[in-house]
N, C-alpha and C positions, 0 to 999 in steps of 0.2 A: 961376814955374814951378810955385805954389797953385792959379791958378784952371786952366792946364793940366789939370793932379792932376784937377780936380773936375767941368771940363770932359767929359773921357775918362769919368772913372767916373759920370755923368752917361749919356752914351750907351751904357754896357758896360752900365748897370740898366734906358735903354730899351732896349736892342736883345736883355736878356733879355727882357722882357715881351713882346717883340711877336713871340719865336719860340716862347715856351710856348705851347699852343693850351689854349684855357680850355673849362669844360663848353660844352655845349651844348644842357644841360636833358634829355637821354634817352639810356638806356640804352643801350647799343654790343650789336647783336647780333641773335638770334634769339629768341623764345616759340613753341613751340608745341602747338599738344593738340589731340585730336580727337573729334572728335563726329557723331553721328550723322544724314545725310543724308537728305533729302526722299521717294528711297527705299531708305532703311532703312539703308544701308550706312553705315560709314563714312568716315568724310573729316578729314580736315588742316585744320587753322585756322593762322594766321605771323601775327604784327607783329614787325617788322621796324623794328628802332631803334625801341622806341617811347617815346612821351615821361614823364620820369618826374616823379616826386609828385606825376601826373594819375593817375585813376578813368579805367581803360577798363572800357569793359562790351562783351565781345566779342559783336561782329555777329551772326555764325551761331546764336548762344541767348543774347540778348538778352530774351527772350519769354515767357515759365514756363508760360504757359497755352497756347503749341501750339512748343513745342522741350525737347525733354530735353536738361540740363544737359553740356556739356562735360566732357572726362574725359583723363586723360593729361596732363598739362602736363611740357612739359620748358622746362628756362627755360637756354638759350647766351647771355643778354646779360652782360653786366658791371655788374650789378645785382642785387641782394636781389628778387624779384619777390615779393607777397602778394597769394593768389587768396584771391575767394570765393563762395559760393556764390551768394551772390544777384544780380543786377542791382545798380549804382548802389556797386558794395563796399559791401555790407551781409552782415551773414549770419554764417558759421562764415570762418572764414581758414586758412589756412597759408601758411607761411612758404616758398618752395623760393631756396636758394642760385645762388649768380652761378655760371657757368663749367661748367653742365652739370646741374643739382638736376632731382630728375622723382621723379612721383608714379605711385603705380597707377592704374587703372582705376576705384576705390571712391575719388578724390578725386576730386567733384565741384568746376565751377566757370564760374559764369558771368561773374566779372568780375575783375580783375589791376589791381594797381599796382605801379610798383616804385620804387627808394628812389632 
């Protein structure tokens, strides 16, 4: 009887482990920002399900010598997003809350990292 209970408990624990999804190391959702296109018109950039704990330099505004920084970020991911004024997550920073945290066009950014 004891062996059966132990085996049943072990199988139940194994089933729970297999059923619970594990973190894939990514923030789930979208991160949106605005930047100025080559023709001077506003453009929208998106990061979809970005990786967590990894600096992402926004490709549309990566070069400070040839582009203006992005602005007006919206964080629709399930993780906090810390945006930086310079590429490679350097310079001044500001953190946007998950689930809709945003800032105005006064906040300039070139890179971001998600918690």
